Structures are given as structure tokens and as C-alpha cells.
C-alpha positions as CSV (number, residue, x, y, z in Angstrom):
1,X,16.0,-6.7,0.2
2,X,17.9,-8.8,2.6
3,X,21.7,-8.3,2.7
4,X,24.1,-11.2,2.9
5,X,25.2,-11.8,6.4
6,X,28.8,-10.8,5.6
7,X,28.0,-7.6,3.6
8,X,27.8,-5.5,6.8
9,X,24.5,-3.9,5.6
10,X,21.4,-4.2,7.9
11,X,18.8,-6.8,6.8
12,X,15.6,-5.1,5.8
13,X,12.7,-7.6,5.9
14,X,10.0,-5.4,4.3
15,X,9.2,-2.0,3.0
16,X,5.6,-0.6,3.0
17,X,3.8,2.6,2.1
18,X,0.3,3.7,2.7
19,X,-1.4,5.5,-0.2
20,X,-4.7,7.5,-0.2
21,X,-6.9,6.5,-3.1
22,X,-8.2,9.7,-4.7
23,X,-12.1,9.9,-4.5
24,X,-12.4,9.5,-8.3
25,X,-10.5,6.1,-8.2
26,X,-12.3,4.6,-5.2
27,X,-14.5,1.5,-5.6
28,X,-16.8,-0.6,-3.4
29,X,-16.6,-4.2,-2.5
30,X,-18.5,-6.5,-0.2
31,X,-17.1,-8.7,2.6
32,X,-19.3,-10.7,5.0
33,X,-22.4,-9.0,3.7
34,X,-21.1,-5.5,4.4
35,X,-20.2,-3.1,1.6
36,X,-17.0,-1.1,1.9
37,X,-15.7,1.9,0.0
38,X,-12.0,1.3,-0.5
39,X,-10.0,4.5,0.4
40,X,-6.4,3.5,0.9
41,X,-3.8,1.1,-0.4
42,X,-1.0,-0.6,1.5
43,X,1.9,-1.3,-0.9
44,X,4.6,-3.7,0.1
45,X,7.9,-4.3,-1.6
46,X,8.6,-8.0,-1.3
47,X,12.1,-9.6,-1.0
48,X,12.1,-10.4,-4.8
49,X,11.4,-6.7,-5.4
50,X,7.9,-7.3,-6.7
51,X,5.0,-5.4,-5.2
52,X,2.0,-6.6,-3.3
53,X,-1.0,-4.4,-2.7
54,X,-4.0,-4.6,-0.4
55,X,-6.9,-2.1,-0.3
56,X,-8.7,-0.9,2.9
57,X,-11.7,1.2,3.5
58,X,-14.8,2.0,5.5
59,X,-18.3,0.5,5.5
60,X,-20.6,2.5,3.2
61,X,-23.3,2.3,5.9
62,X,-21.1,4.3,8.3
63,X,-19.1,3.4,11.4
64,X,-15.6,2.1,11.7
65,X,-16.2,-1.5,10.6
66,X,-13.5,-4.2,10.7
67,X,-10.0,-3.8,9.4
68,X,-10.4,-6.0,6.3
69,X,-8.2,-6.2,3.3
70,X,-9.4,-6.4,-0.3
71,X,-7.6,-7.1,-3.5
72,X,-6.9,-4.1,-5.7
73,X,-8.6,-4.4,-9.1
74,X,-6.3,-4.7,-12.1
75,X,-7.1,-1.2,-13.5
76,X,-4.5,0.9,-15.4
77,X,-5.3,4.0,-13.3
78,X,-4.7,2.1,-10.0
79,X,-1.5,0.6,-11.3
80,X,-0.4,4.1,-12.2
81,X,-1.3,5.3,-8.7
82,X,0.9,2.6,-7.2
83,X,3.8,3.3,-9.5
84,X,3.6,7.1,-8.8
85,X,3.3,6.5,-5.0
86,X,6.3,4.1,-5.1
87,X,8.4,6.7,-6.9
88,X,7.3,9.5,-4.5
89,X,8.2,7.3,-1.5
90,X,11.6,6.5,-3.0
91,X,12.2,10.3,-3.4
92,X,11.1,11.0,0.1
93,X,13.3,8.2,1.6
94,X,16.3,9.5,-0.5
95,X,16.0,12.9,1.1
96,X,15.3,11.8,4.7
97,X,17.0,13.9,7.4
98,X,17.5,11.0,9.9
99,X,15.9,10.6,13.3
100,X,14.5,13.8,14.8
């Protein structure tokens, strides 16, 4: 992602998108004795152009809870969601209208 210093292009250190997990694809996980329903993904494009994903959610018992990341399970439907979201984000960026 970073440009060479003499290319004249700005250096972009990271790209990230936030993706809502559809209800039928959500799962629960436990951290520090508290169960969370995972509801969103943060997808980051790394400098080597690979992708890293973290999942975030809310405690199933209610309340806000801590902002804690979880690993995304390696499930085909979640991989497809990440791929579709990355393609959608690329299309949106390609048609941006600049600063408002």
C-alpha cells in the first residue's frame, strides 16, 4: 500500500472497512467469563495486500460491555461476506465524490 518516496503518490498506511454481520451469520463467543454476540467485522487491508479481520459485538446479557475483539471463525459464509464487503467498498471508493 505504501508508495515509494519518489513516486509522488501519498503513502497510505492502512485501509479498513466495518461490516455488519447479518443476523443469520452471527455467533457467540466468551471473553473474561462474559458471552458476546458478534455483530460486526473490522476488515483491514495490510501492506502485503492480505486481509485481517476482527469481530466485535455486544454482551448477550445486555449492556454495552467492553470493546473486545474476537477472531472470525473460518467459515465459508463469513469468508464470502468479507469478500463481498471488500468488493462493495472498492466500488464505493471508486465512485467517491471527494470532500463535501
